[in-house]
Each structure stands twice: as structure tokens, then as C-alpha cells.
C-alpha positions as CSV (number, residue, x, y, z in Angstrom):
1,M,13.5,-100.9,-84.1
2,Q,16.4,-100.3,-86.4
3,P,17.0,-103.1,-88.9
4,Q,20.2,-105.0,-88.4
5,A,23.0,-104.5,-90.9
6,N,23.7,-107.3,-93.2
7,R,26.7,-109.3,-92.0
8,H,28.5,-109.0,-95.3
9,Q,27.9,-105.2,-95.3
10,Q,29.5,-104.8,-91.9
11,Q,32.8,-106.3,-93.2
12,V,33.0,-104.2,-96.4
13,P,36.0,-101.9,-96.4
14,T,36.1,-98.1,-96.7
15,Y,38.5,-96.3,-99.0
16,V,39.9,-93.0,-97.8
17,S,42.3,-90.7,-99.7
18,P,45.3,-89.1,-97.9
19,Q,43.4,-85.8,-98.0
20,G,40.5,-87.3,-95.9
21,R,38.2,-87.5,-98.9
22,R,36.2,-90.7,-99.2
23,L,35.3,-91.9,-102.6
24,S,31.6,-92.6,-103.5
25,S,32.5,-95.7,-105.5
26,I,35.5,-97.7,-106.4
27,S,36.2,-100.9,-108.1
28,S,39.1,-102.9,-109.3
29,S,39.9,-106.2,-111.0
30,R,42.5,-106.8,-108.3
31,P,41.4,-109.4,-105.6
32,G,40.4,-108.3,-102.2
33,I,39.2,-104.8,-102.9
34,A,35.9,-105.3,-104.8
35,N,32.5,-104.1,-103.6
36,P,33.5,-101.5,-100.9
37,T,31.3,-99.2,-98.9
38,L,32.4,-95.6,-99.5
39,S,31.4,-92.2,-98.3
40,Y,32.4,-88.5,-97.9
41,P,32.9,-87.5,-94.2
42,N,32.4,-83.8,-95.1
43,P,29.5,-82.8,-97.5
44,S,31.2,-79.5,-98.2
45,N,33.8,-81.4,-100.3
46,I,31.1,-82.4,-102.7
47,A,30.0,-78.8,-103.4
48,T,33.4,-77.8,-105.0
49,G,33.3,-80.7,-107.5
50,K,37.1,-80.6,-107.4
51,H,39.4,-83.6,-107.0
52,P,43.0,-82.2,-106.7
53,V,44.5,-85.7,-107.1
54,W,42.2,-87.3,-109.6
55,D,41.0,-84.4,-111.8
56,N,43.8,-84.7,-114.3
57,N,43.8,-88.5,-114.4
58,P,41.7,-90.0,-117.1
59,Q,41.9,-93.4,-115.4
60,F,39.6,-92.2,-112.6
61,N,35.8,-91.7,-113.0
62,I,34.3,-90.7,-109.7
63,E,30.6,-90.8,-108.9
64,E,29.8,-88.8,-105.8
65,P,27.1,-89.6,-103.3
66,P,24.4,-87.0,-102.5
67,N,24.7,-85.0,-99.3
68,G,27.7,-87.0,-98.1
69,Q,25.6,-90.1,-97.7
70,T,27.2,-93.5,-97.6
71,V,26.8,-95.6,-100.7
72,G,26.2,-99.3,-99.9
73,A,27.9,-102.3,-101.5
74,L,29.0,-101.2,-105.0
75,T,29.4,-102.8,-108.3
76,H,32.4,-102.6,-110.7
77,S,30.6,-100.2,-113.0
78,R,30.8,-97.2,-110.6
79,M,34.4,-96.5,-110.9
80,N,37.3,-97.9,-112.9
81,M,40.6,-97.6,-111.0
82,N,44.1,-98.2,-112.3
83,L,46.3,-98.8,-109.3
84,N,49.4,-97.9,-111.2
85,Q,48.3,-94.2,-111.5
86,G,46.5,-91.7,-109.3
87,S,46.5,-91.4,-105.5
88,S,46.9,-93.4,-102.3
89,F,44.2,-95.1,-100.3
90,D,43.8,-96.7,-96.9
91,V,41.6,-99.7,-96.7
92,H,39.8,-100.0,-93.3
93,T,37.9,-103.1,-92.5
94,S,35.8,-104.1,-89.5
95,T,38.7,-105.9,-88.1
96,G,40.8,-102.8,-88.0
97,T,43.2,-104.0,-90.7
98,R,44.6,-101.3,-93.0
99,T,46.4,-101.7,-96.3
100,N,48.0,-98.7,-98.1
101,L,47.1,-99.0,-101.8
102,S,49.2,-96.4,-103.5
103,A,48.9,-95.4,-107.2
104,D,51.4,-92.5,-107.1
105,P,53.8,-93.3,-109.9
106,K,56.5,-91.0,-108.5
107,R,56.5,-92.6,-105.1
108,E,55.6,-96.2,-105.6
109,R,56.5,-97.5,-109.1
110,L,59.8,-99.2,-109.5
111,D,62.4,-98.1,-111.9
112,P,62.1,-100.0,-115.2
113,G,65.5,-101.4,-114.6
114,F,64.0,-103.7,-111.9
115,K,63.3,-107.0,-113.7
116,V,62.9,-110.7,-113.0
117,R,66.2,-112.1,-114.4
118,K,66.1,-115.0,-116.8
119,P,68.0,-117.2,-116.6
120,P,68.6,-116.3,-113.0
121,K,71.9,-118.2,-112.7
122,D,73.5,-115.7,-115.1
123,F,72.6,-112.8,-112.8
124,F,72.9,-114.3,-109.3
125,I,76.6,-114.9,-109.3
126,Q,78.9,-114.5,-106.3
127,G,79.9,-110.9,-105.9
128,R,76.9,-109.5,-107.9
129,V,75.7,-106.2,-106.3
130,F,72.0,-105.3,-106.9
131,Y,68.9,-103.5,-105.7
132,T,65.7,-105.2,-104.7
133,L,62.4,-104.2,-103.1
134,F,62.6,-105.6,-99.6
135,T,59.8,-106.0,-97.0
136,Q,60.1,-107.3,-93.5
137,P,58.3,-107.0,-90.2
138,A,58.8,-103.6,-88.5
139,G,60.8,-103.6,-85.4
140,S,59.8,-101.9,-82.2
141,G,61.1,-98.6,-80.9
142,G,61.6,-96.7,-84.2
143,D,59.6,-94.0,-86.0
144,T,56.9,-95.8,-88.0
145,N,55.2,-92.7,-89.4
146,S,57.1,-92.7,-92.7
147,A,55.7,-94.0,-96.0
148,D,58.0,-97.0,-95.7
149,F,55.7,-98.5,-93.1
150,T,52.5,-100.3,-94.0
151,Q,49.9,-101.9,-91.7
152,V,49.3,-105.5,-92.9
153,K,47.5,-108.6,-91.9
154,Y,46.7,-109.0,-88.2
155,G,47.2,-105.3,-87.6
156,E,51.0,-105.6,-87.7
157,L,53.4,-103.2,-89.4
158,A,55.8,-104.0,-92.2
159,H,58.8,-102.0,-93.4
160,T,59.5,-101.7,-97.1
161,Q,62.5,-100.2,-98.8
162,I,64.9,-100.5,-101.7
163,R,67.9,-102.4,-100.4
164,R,71.4,-103.0,-101.8
165,L,72.7,-106.5,-101.5
166,V,75.6,-108.6,-102.8
167,V,75.4,-112.4,-103.6
168,V,77.6,-114.5,-101.3
169,K,76.2,-118.0,-101.9
170,N,73.8,-119.6,-104.4
171,V,71.3,-122.4,-103.6
172,P,70.2,-123.3,-107.2
173,K,68.2,-126.4,-106.1
174,E,66.0,-124.1,-103.9
175,Y,66.0,-121.2,-106.5
176,F,67.5,-118.5,-104.2
177,S,70.7,-116.8,-103.1
178,F,72.1,-115.8,-99.7
179,C,73.0,-112.1,-100.0
180,L,74.7,-109.6,-97.7
181,P,73.3,-106.1,-97.1
182,I,75.1,-102.9,-98.0
183,T,74.0,-99.8,-96.1
184,T,75.3,-96.5,-94.7
185,Y,73.2,-96.8,-91.5
186,Q,71.7,-93.4,-92.2
187,G,75.2,-91.9,-92.8
188,R,76.7,-93.3,-89.5
189,G,78.6,-96.1,-91.0
190,A,79.7,-98.8,-88.5
191,T,79.4,-96.3,-85.7
192,K,75.7,-97.0,-85.3
193,H,74.9,-98.1,-81.8
194,G,74.4,-101.8,-81.3
195,I,76.2,-103.2,-84.4
196,D,79.3,-105.4,-84.4
197,Q,82.0,-103.4,-86.2
198,R,84.1,-106.6,-86.6
199,S,81.4,-108.1,-88.9
200,H,81.4,-105.0,-91.2
201,T,83.8,-103.5,-93.7
202,I,83.9,-100.6,-96.2
203,V,82.5,-101.1,-99.7
204,F,83.7,-98.6,-102.3
205,S,83.7,-98.0,-106.1
206,G,86.5,-95.4,-106.6
207,A,90.2,-95.8,-107.2
208,H,90.9,-95.8,-103.5
209,A,89.0,-96.9,-100.4
210,P,87.7,-94.1,-98.2
211,V,89.1,-93.7,-94.7
212,K,87.2,-95.1,-91.8
213,L,84.9,-92.8,-89.9
214,P,85.9,-91.6,-86.4
215,G,84.8,-94.3,-84.0
216,E,85.1,-97.3,-86.4
217,D,88.3,-98.5,-84.7
218,K,87.1,-102.1,-84.3
219,M,86.3,-102.5,-88.1
220,N,89.4,-104.3,-89.1
221,K,88.6,-106.1,-92.4
222,V,90.0,-105.1,-95.8
223,P,87.6,-102.8,-97.8
224,L,85.9,-104.5,-100.8
225,K,85.8,-102.9,-104.2
226,V,82.7,-102.8,-106.5
227,E,83.0,-102.3,-110.3
228,L,79.9,-100.3,-111.2
229,F,78.0,-101.2,-114.4
230,S,76.8,-97.7,-115.0
231,P,78.5,-94.3,-114.5
232,S,75.1,-93.0,-113.0
233,E,75.5,-95.4,-110.1
234,K,77.5,-94.2,-107.0
235,L,78.3,-95.7,-103.7
236,D,78.3,-93.4,-100.7
237,E,81.8,-93.4,-99.0
238,R,80.0,-94.4,-95.8
239,S,78.6,-97.6,-97.3
240,R,79.3,-100.7,-95.2
241,I,78.6,-104.4,-95.9
242,N,77.4,-106.6,-93.0
243,L,79.3,-109.8,-93.6
244,G,77.5,-111.7,-90.9
245,K,73.9,-111.1,-91.8
246,P,72.9,-113.0,-94.9
247,Y,69.3,-112.7,-96.4
248,P,67.7,-115.3,-98.6
249,I,66.6,-113.6,-101.9
250,E,64.4,-115.6,-104.2
251,W,65.3,-115.7,-107.9
252,N,61.8,-114.8,-109.1
253,V,61.8,-111.2,-107.6
254,K,62.5,-108.0,-109.5
255,V,66.1,-106.8,-109.1
256,K,68.3,-104.1,-110.7
257,E,72.0,-104.5,-111.2
258,I,74.5,-102.1,-109.6
259,G,77.8,-103.8,-110.3
260,Q,80.2,-106.6,-109.4
261,L,82.8,-107.0,-106.7
262,D,86.2,-107.5,-108.3
263,K,87.7,-111.0,-108.1
264,S,89.9,-110.3,-105.1
265,S,87.1,-108.6,-103.2
266,T,84.7,-111.5,-103.9
267,Q,87.1,-114.0,-102.5
268,K,87.6,-111.9,-99.4
269,M,83.9,-111.5,-98.9
270,I,83.2,-115.2,-99.1
271,A,86.1,-116.0,-96.6
272,Y,84.9,-113.3,-94.2
273,W,81.3,-114.6,-94.4
274,K,82.3,-118.2,-93.8
275,D,84.5,-117.2,-90.8
276,L,81.6,-115.3,-89.2
277,T,78.7,-117.6,-89.9
278,L,79.8,-121.2,-90.6
């Protein structure tokens, strides 16, 4: 009779690289990923002794298992992993939950300009335009195969992206702001199917507002002008602000400044938002 596996051992996750290579051992000081069970699915990978992603990264020390065998519950001494550098991993547990842990600095690390602002009341003022990393539940019907989608708790998908927003109302007692999103709708402007053009308007940064796209006939509000803080920043001429869809943004998240609506545009934005939502 085969001995039954230890209950703890059954629930230990497996780490797999995007190339299909499983690490023999891995450890981290970060909670939730200690003591995994790891293996190589293909013993031929071991024979080469090559690790295309990790070879040139001194942060990784890989100890390979013999003959592709699975290594059991592991200790922190087997491998030291710095999640800010290296490669990407999928964490598979017995419940089917998967979390993408990425250490690719080119794909995952935020620009150094993203910071928690202190004091926040000096940054989050009405009309302030900024970037933030934004995650929300993934909707149904779209393409979820891109790197923007991650499987999270309960086997559900979340969508993460860098979003542009503008502050429309502050709630200092609750330490957050209501902010309106700025997007090009993948270059379609307000012609995207299913959106209300009457709750959108053009956002621009040049001397003159761009003309509306063909099919934006119902978008009738005055364009809003942004004064950019850096010449390296640019607003696509198809950028649109959704005046009727505020998002709560906490004051303790990392943000990067883009610019500020001019005084007239700030006043118009607030009036449009109140008319649509209050």
C-alpha cells in the first residue's frame, strides 16, 4: 500500500517559470510563498545546466533536483529569491489558485516617479491629473490572455493597468479622493460601443483642442485643458474624460503626477460631474 501524502505536503504550491521550467527549490521572506514543492517536468532541461532567465542574475542560486525528481517541502536555505529581479512565476496550489509573481524589472517595476505623496492634501487637489496602478475585477467577454490579467483568490481574474485620473472631489476625513478616468478607449475615443458620449469630453494639452472624431456627434461638452508638468508627458488627441464615473483613490497609494487642469477647465469639470452624478 502506498503511504498517504502528508496533508500539509498536498497543499504546498509549485513554482513554474514561463518557459515551463520548474525550480528545484525556492524561498522568500515574503509571506505566503515559503516552503514550496518544486520539480522539473522534463529531465532533459537539467542536462544543459542552462538557465536563460536566471544565469546572469546574481540574485538567483538554483539547486536542481536529480533526474527531474520532485523535491519535497523546502527550507529557506535552498534558494534566495529577490522578487524585484529575475523572471516570472505561476504559483499553483491544490485549490487551483494561481498568482503571477513577476520579477521582470522591465515589465513590472513602476517608474521611480510613482510615490506615496506626503502630505497628500498638497497633491490631491481638484483638477490634479496623475497616473496610478489600478487593479479591479476582470469583466466577462474580453481577451484575458494578456499580462494585464492575473488569477487571484477564489480562482477569479483581476485586471491591472496604469490609469490616468483627475481629482474631482476630496474626502479628507476618509483619506481618499474621487477621481475621473482619462482614456482613449484603445484609440476609439467616445465612439466605443456602449458608452454614453454625453458623459464624456475631450481632454487636451496643446494650444488648441483637437476636433472630435467622426461618430462623436453626441459628445457636446466643452473640452478641458491640462497643463502638463513635464515636456516628456503627452496626451493623445483621442483622450477622453468620463465625467460620470468617479473612482475612489486612497491617499496612501503610489501616484505619479502628469499635470493640472487649468482653472476654467477645473470649474467646468466639477460642474459637469455634479450635473451627471448628484
